[in-house]
N, C-alpha and C positions, 0 to 999 in steps of 0.2 A: 503493499501499500505505500501511495507515497502524496501528496499533495504538488496538484500542478500550479497550481495558480491563486493567489489569495487578492480580494478587495476588500476594503476598507471603506464607511462611509459615516463620516461624522462618531470616531470611536474613540470615546478618550481624547487625547489630541491630536487625534488625525483627521482633518476635513476630510482628505480623498487618497487613497492608497492604492496601486494595483501593481503586482511582484508576479514574477516567472519564475519559476522556484525551480532549485538546483535538486533534482534526486537523491543526492548525499546528504551534501552540507550546507547552510545556510547562513551564512556571518553577520548579523548586525550590530554594528560600529558607529559607536558615537559620542559625544557629551553624558556625564549624568542627566538626566532628568530631559531628556529628548525626545523621548518614547520608544525606545528597543524592545523595551520591558512589554509594551503595552501592544505590538505588535505580536509576541508568544502569546499574549494572552488571548488574543482573536484566535488563534490556531488553536488554543486550551477550548475557546469555546467552539470551534467547531467541532470538539469530538467529543466534549462531554456537557454542551450545550448550557455552559455557567463559566464564569469568570474564577480564574485560580485566585485574585487577592481580593477581590469585592464580591461576594455574592449579590448585592443588590444591583440588579440589573439596570435601575435608571439613573443611578451615580455612574456610570460607566458609556454615557449619552455625554459628547462634547458640550464642554461649557456655552449656552444660549442656544443651543440646539434643541426641536423634539425631538428626534429620533433618533439610532444610530441603526447600521445592517452591517453583518460579516458573512462574508461570500465567499467558497472555496470549491476547487473543483480538485476531488480527488479521484487519482489511478487506481484502482481495487488489483492491479495485477502489474505492479512497478514498472507502470508507464510501457510495458512490452504490448501490449495489447489496445484493446479499443473500449474497454468497458471504463467507464466512467460514472462517477457520481456528482451529480452538483447539490450542495449544503448550503443553506441559507440561514442566518440568525438576525432577525430584527427586534427591536426591542421601540416600541413607541410609549413616552410618558402617560403613564394611566390606564395603560392599555396592556392586555396580557403576553408575554411574551411568545413570538410565533417561530419553529424551528419547523425548514419545510428539506425535505430530500426529493430533489428531481423536481421539484416544484409541486410537491403532496405535502400538509400540514400534517406533522404528528398528532395524532389525537391524545397520546400520554408521552412526554419527554422521556419520561425512563426507559421506552423501547429504542429510543436512540445511545442509550449506554452502553459501550462494547462494540458498535457497529465501525467505528474509525478512531481507536484506543489511541489517547493521547498521555505523554509523563512529562510532567514538569520537576524539574531541579532548580530548588531558588533559593537565594538566603533564608527565606523564610523557612525552609525546612527544619532550620535549627530547632525549631519546635520540638522535632520528635524526638531529639534528645531531651530539653530543657523544660519541657512542659508536662501538665498531668499525663495519667492514662488514656484520657478522654483521645488525645492527639494522635498516640498510636492505633487505637483501636480503630479510630475513623481511616489512618492509613490502611488497616488490614481488610476493613471491611470495603473500602471502593475498591481495591485491589479485586478482591474474591466477585464481589457484586459484579464486575462486566463482563465475568464469562460466564457466573450461575447465576440466572436470574430466581431461581427459588430460593435460593439465599435471602437475597433482599427483599424478596415477598415476607419470608420466615422474620427477617429481621425489622423492617415496618411493622407487621403482627406484633411481636416481641415485646419495642420499644413502645407502640401504642397499650397493650396489657400493662409494662410498668409502672406509664403513666396513672391509667384508671388505678392502680393499686395503690401507688404513692393520693392519689385523690383522695382515695379514702382513707388512709392514715393519718390526711391530715385533716382529715371529717371528726374522724373520730379524738384527735389533739383540741380542736377547737371546738368539740360539743362534751367535753369530759366523758365520752363513753370511749365504750369498746366489746365490743363482739367478734371474736374472732371466727365463726362459722362463716363471715360474710368475706373471709378473706381466703376459705378454701378453694372456690369458684375460680379467680384468679388465680392460684398458685397451681392447680389442677393444667390450665391450658397455658400457664408458663412453661412447667417443666419439660414437655416433648419440643418444644421450641428450643429454647436453653441449650437442651442436650445434644439437638441438631446441631445448631449454631458452634457451640463449642468442639464437636466432633470434627465439623468442618474447617473449623479456624486450626484445629491441630493437624490436619491433613495437608492445610497451606501451608504451615511453618515446616512439616517435615519436607515438602516435595521444595519450598523455597530456597532452603538454608543452602545445601550443595553447590546449589548456582551463584548464589550469594559469596558463599566464601573462594568459590575460583576466581570470581571477578576481582574480588577484593585483592585475592594474591596476586594477581595478574595488577593490578593498578600499585601496588604498593612493592613489588617485586619480591614476593614473599617474608618481606621480615616480619609482616607483622599476622596472629590468629584476631578473627572474630568468631562470634556467632549469635544465636538468637533465640530465643527461649518463651513462652505462651506461660502465662500467669493465671490460672484460674482455678475457682474452685465448685466449677461442675462437672460433676461426674455422673454418670448417666445412672449407674447402680445407686447411688445415694442423695442424689440433687434434692429430690423429693423431702428427705429426709433436712439437708441442711438450711431448704429454703423454712420448714416448720421450725428447727431451731432456730431459727435468726429473727423469729419473732417480736420476742421482747425488745431488740435491737431495734427492727423496723417500728415498735409503738412508741418507743422512745425519741428517737430519732426524724420521724416523723415519713420515712420516705424505705424502700425497699433494699437492703444493705448487700444482700448477695445477688448473686447472678453473671451473665454473662456482659452484661452492661459495668460491671469492674473489671473485668479480663484487662490484663497487659501484655506489654512486650517487652522484653528485659534484653536492652542492647549489652553487649558484652565486646570488651577487647581483652584478650588472653582469658583470666580469671577473674578479672576486674569493672564494674561499671564504667562503661566508656563516658560517660557525661561526667564522672569525678576524676576520672586516672587519663583521658586522653586527652594528647594536645590538640591546638584549633585544627591542623594539619589532620591528624590524625581521626578527627572528629568529621573533618568535610571528607577524608577519603573515603569513610565508615558509610556516610548519607549517599555518596556517588556510585560507591557498588549496590547501596541497597535501590537505588532508583534505576540502575541498570540491570539488577537481576530482575526487577519488577517489569523490564522491558520483556528481556526474554521469557520471564515466566507467562506473560501475556501472550507472545507471539505465538509461544508453545499452545495455550488455553483457546485464543480466539481464532488462530490462524491465518493472523495479520500480523505484520510488524509494526508496533505502536511509534510513532513520531516522536520525537525526544526532543524537548524542550530544556536547555541550558542557558540561563539566566546570571549572568555576573557571577561565575564557580569558581574565577582564577584567584581571587585573594585568598592569601594562605595557605597555597598549593603550591611545593618546589617543583624545580623544573622538571626532575625525572618522573614526578606523577603527572604532571602535564603532559607530558611527553608519551606516556604510557597510555591515557585519556584519547591522545589522540589515535594513538594506534587501532586502540578498540573502536573509537569510532569510526574509522578510516575502512573498515573493514565492508567488501559491498555487502554483504547478508545482512549487518546490524539493520539498517533501516535509513529513514530518513533523519538529520538532523538541521535544530534551529538553536544557532550559538549569539549571545550578545556580550558585548565588552568596552569598555572604554576607551582600551587601547587599540590604535586602529592599523598596527603590524604585531600586535603577539600574536593570536591566533592565524590568519593568512599565514604567518612564516611558520608556526608549528605544522600547520596542515602542509604545505609545500614540500616542509623537508619529508612529513612521511605520505606524501604523494597522492593527496586526496583531492579527490575534484571538491569544487565548491562554486557558489557566486557569493559576490560579499555586495551589502550596502551601506551607506552613509546615512545616518538619521539625526536630524535636525530640526529648528523651526521651522524651514523650508520643507521640510516633506522626506518621502524617503525615496533616496538615489542611487541606481548600480553603479559600483565601483567597477574598474577594469581590474581584473586578477589574472595575474599569469595561467594561474589552474583553474581557472572558471571551467566550468559545465560548458558540453556545446548544447 
């Protein structure tokens, strides 16, 4: 899968943009605040029906304008055949977002998820290390949901039940009453959903870790060992009892204290927690490997190579790791890549050294303009 063309109209700071794209690497170069990241976010919209940085669609409309549109043409067979899809996302202030594929609007945006997989790597990914467990669960759930729609459906149902159960617990507290029997129907519906979700997460981690470790070893030249571990209290044989045993805590805290909504993923560097003992370079390499493994995992599961978006990733990465990354990205089988950088020579030089075809654009207040490159795609 490749994105052949990209068009923007009044998206964020861009009045109008049209780009013919390279099948391998596309470089967006320019000063901070010029709008490079906004172009990457437009590609994310096409793949995921939402922005990566701001989930409020109306706030992505260019200032003073009533609407925005992002449109792209995808080749589904790596540009070698004629099968193409045109995807357009339009947002008008005060109206519902419209997402169309080949001119036909989706009835449900969820039907679009996984069709054109896109993976973003950005400085905000540091939240995966430093924020709470909810961020890591969300990452895991987003990956699985792109290829397993029943998992997404079960997850939505489960969170609805947790919300209703929490509402009941708050009602008990606010009215100074308590009836344990009223919790039983919610528990009975949560148990099978939770055990199924926990089992699928365990399968995901087991399948994901070997590829992640292989890619990480390649990026750091085998100098470090890393790992992932799923932490859950949901066991198929005993979760009903675990849920029952937590009722006193649930009553006291006015919320459901056990379940898959409390799961976490432990990021390890050797025998230690990465966020406590890893340097900035080690942490960034870990996150790079995590996202690159996500690309490989989705490619195997979805059957299409995801588009990889790399936003300002080269700070705090040494030259050896940067060169190793370029070698990985330069493989023709890896897929299409978009990279942004403030240094207009750094990435082109690395790509030329690795012999990787690329296109480059300069982004500034006047728009997005193609640059001459020695290794530009035909």
